C-alpha positions as CSV (number, residue, x, y, z in Angstrom):
1,X,140.1,-7.8,71.7
2,X,137.4,-10.2,73.3
3,X,134.0,-9.6,72.0
4,X,130.5,-10.8,73.2
5,X,129.2,-11.6,69.5
6,X,132.6,-12.4,67.9
7,X,130.8,-14.1,64.8
8,X,128.7,-11.1,64.3
9,X,129.6,-7.3,62.7
10,X,128.3,-4.1,63.0
11,X,128.7,-1.7,59.9
12,X,128.2,1.9,60.2
13,X,127.6,4.2,56.8
14,X,129.2,7.2,57.1
15,X,129.7,10.3,54.6
16,X,132.7,12.3,54.6
17,X,131.8,15.6,56.5
18,X,132.4,18.0,53.5
19,X,130.2,21.3,53.8
20,X,127.5,21.4,51.5
21,X,127.3,17.7,51.1
22,X,126.2,16.3,54.6
23,X,123.1,17.6,56.7
24,X,121.9,19.8,54.0
25,X,118.1,19.8,54.9
26,X,119.6,21.5,58.1
27,X,120.4,24.7,55.7
28,X,120.2,27.6,56.3
29,X,119.0,27.1,59.7
30,X,122.9,26.0,59.9
31,X,125.6,27.2,57.8
32,X,127.1,24.7,55.6
33,X,130.3,24.3,58.1
34,X,127.9,24.0,61.1
35,X,126.1,21.5,59.4
36,X,129.1,19.6,58.7
37,X,130.6,19.7,62.4
38,X,127.0,18.2,63.6
39,X,127.6,15.4,61.2
40,X,131.0,14.7,62.8
41,X,129.7,15.1,66.4
42,X,126.7,12.6,65.4
43,X,129.3,10.4,63.6
44,X,131.6,10.3,66.8
45,X,128.6,9.6,69.2
46,X,127.6,6.6,66.8
47,X,131.5,5.2,66.7
48,X,131.6,5.5,70.4
49,X,128.5,4.0,71.0
50,X,129.5,1.1,68.8
51,X,132.7,0.1,70.3
52,X,132.2,0.8,74.0
53,X,130.6,-2.5,75.1
54,X,133.0,-4.8,72.9
55,X,129.6,-6.2,71.4
56,X,131.2,-7.3,68.1
57,X,133.7,-5.9,65.4
58,X,132.9,-2.6,64.0
59,X,133.4,-1.5,60.2
60,X,133.2,2.0,59.2
61,X,131.7,2.0,55.5
62,X,132.8,5.3,54.2
63,X,131.8,7.8,51.2
64,X,132.9,8.8,49.0
65,X,136.5,7.1,49.9
66,X,138.3,6.1,52.8
67,X,141.0,8.8,52.6
68,X,139.1,12.0,54.2
69,X,140.7,12.8,57.4
70,X,137.7,12.0,59.4
71,X,137.5,8.3,58.6
72,X,141.6,8.1,59.0
73,X,141.3,9.6,62.4
74,X,138.3,7.5,63.4
75,X,140.3,4.3,62.3
76,X,143.5,5.6,64.7
77,X,141.1,6.4,67.7
78,X,138.6,3.4,67.8
79,X,138.9,-0.2,67.3
80,X,137.6,-0.4,63.6
81,X,137.8,-1.5,60.0
82,X,137.5,1.2,57.2
83,X,135.8,-0.1,53.9
84,X,134.6,2.0,51.1
85,X,131.2,1.8,50.0
86,X,130.4,0.7,46.6
87,X,127.4,0.8,44.4
88,X,125.0,3.2,42.2
89,X,122.4,3.9,45.0
90,X,122.0,3.3,48.6
91,X,120.4,-0.3,48.1
92,X,123.2,-1.2,45.9
93,X,125.7,-0.2,48.4
94,X,124.1,-1.9,51.5
95,X,123.5,-5.0,49.5
96,X,127.2,-4.8,48.8
97,X,128.4,-4.1,52.2
98,X,126.3,-7.1,53.4
99,X,127.8,-9.6,50.8
100,X,131.0,-8.4,51.9
101,X,130.4,-8.8,55.9
102,X,128.7,-12.2,55.6
103,X,131.4,-13.8,53.9
104,X,133.3,-13.5,57.1
105,X,130.8,-13.5,59.9
106,X,127.4,-15.1,60.7
107,X,125.4,-12.0,61.5
108,X,125.8,-8.5,60.2
109,X,124.2,-5.3,61.5
110,X,124.0,-1.9,59.4
111,X,123.2,1.2,60.5
112,X,123.9,5.1,59.5
113,X,125.4,7.7,62.2
114,X,122.4,10.2,62.4
115,X,120.5,8.3,64.7
116,X,120.7,9.7,68.6
117,X,117.8,7.4,70.2
118,X,119.7,4.5,69.1
119,X,121.4,2.8,72.3
120,X,123.8,0.3,73.0
121,X,121.2,-1.8,74.6
122,X,119.7,-1.8,71.1
123,X,122.3,-2.9,69.2
124,X,122.9,-6.0,72.0
125,X,119.0,-6.6,71.3
126,X,119.5,-6.5,67.8
127,X,122.3,-9.1,67.7
128,X,120.6,-11.2,70.3
129,X,117.9,-11.6,67.8
130,X,120.1,-12.5,65.1
131,X,121.3,-15.3,67.1
132,X,118.1,-16.3,67.9
133,X,117.4,-17.4,64.4
134,X,115.6,-14.3,63.0
135,X,116.4,-13.9,59.4
136,X,116.2,-9.8,59.8
137,X,116.2,-7.5,62.6
138,X,115.0,-4.1,62.0
139,X,114.9,-0.8,64.1
140,X,111.9,1.4,62.5
141,X,112.5,4.9,62.6
142,X,109.2,7.8,63.3
143,X,109.8,9.1,59.7
144,X,108.8,6.1,57.9
145,X,112.0,4.7,57.5
146,X,114.6,2.6,59.4
147,X,117.8,3.3,61.5
148,X,119.3,-0.3,61.5
149,X,118.9,-3.5,59.5
150,X,120.6,-6.9,60.2
151,X,120.6,-10.2,58.4
152,X,122.4,-13.7,58.8
153,X,122.5,-14.0,55.2
154,X,122.1,-11.3,52.4
155,X,118.5,-10.1,51.5
156,X,118.9,-8.5,48.2
157,X,115.2,-8.3,48.0
158,X,114.5,-5.9,50.6
159,X,117.1,-3.2,48.7
160,X,116.3,-3.7,45.3
161,X,114.2,-0.7,43.6
162,X,113.2,0.6,47.0
163,X,111.7,4.2,47.2
164,X,114.9,5.6,49.3
165,X,114.3,8.7,51.1
166,X,110.8,8.5,51.3
167,X,108.2,7.7,53.7
168,X,107.4,4.3,52.4
169,X,110.7,2.4,53.0
170,X,109.4,0.9,56.3
171,X,106.1,0.0,54.9
172,X,107.7,-1.4,52.0
173,X,110.5,-3.2,53.7
174,X,107.9,-4.9,55.9
175,X,106.0,-5.9,53.1
176,X,108.8,-7.6,51.6
177,X,109.7,-9.1,54.6
178,X,105.9,-10.8,54.9
179,X,106.2,-11.7,51.0
180,X,109.2,-13.7,51.6
181,X,108.2,-15.4,54.9
182,X,111.1,-13.9,56.8
183,X,111.3,-14.5,60.2
184,X,112.2,-10.7,61.7
185,X,112.2,-8.9,64.9
186,X,111.9,-5.7,65.4
187,X,113.5,-3.1,67.8
188,X,111.9,-0.1,69.5
189,X,110.8,3.0,67.4
190,X,113.8,5.2,66.7
191,X,114.1,8.9,65.5
192,X,116.8,10.2,63.6
193,X,118.3,13.8,62.8
194,X,117.4,15.2,59.4
195,X,115.1,18.3,59.9
196,X,115.4,21.8,62.0
197,X,112.8,20.2,64.2
198,X,115.0,17.2,65.0
199,X,117.7,19.4,65.8
200,X,115.8,21.1,68.7
201,X,115.0,17.7,69.5
202,X,118.4,16.6,69.8
203,X,119.6,19.5,71.7
204,X,116.8,18.8,74.5
205,X,117.8,15.4,74.3
């Protein structure tokens, strides 16, 4: 396959759609089974968006393991490679993924699978920013986190002892980018689907 950015890779972090273990903040508005189905829907749309423009190779980073049927079916249906997340917390898992990817590629992006607002154009803008010598690319989220981050080399200082799951992640990340004098580019603000209010917005969207 011919890619527009063959020296870059897009990594997608995804949990296995096990009822009761995904989209738990939408329970009890949704049943555990419905929340898992929504997770599958969001993840599938993310994969479709990731591969549709042949921007770059795609890796699906799976948790807890690559053997779940959703992952094996995704690998059969889309041009992507399965990888297994490794690490004690989100920061360790993300840093490990970047170290692995940047051993083989010059640029790497990492995103989750619950951001309906992120478009193929956003992904292309992120890849272009890394090609323009930005050391970090970031897609900020309305909730104080971010939905995408990208590097040209591993940046462990952006993942170590981060207050994951809080509204302070984005500000802390920006502070560390400034402290380490990293040249960076930010995409437009995005929103991800975590709460019942987000679900209502998604259904209207």
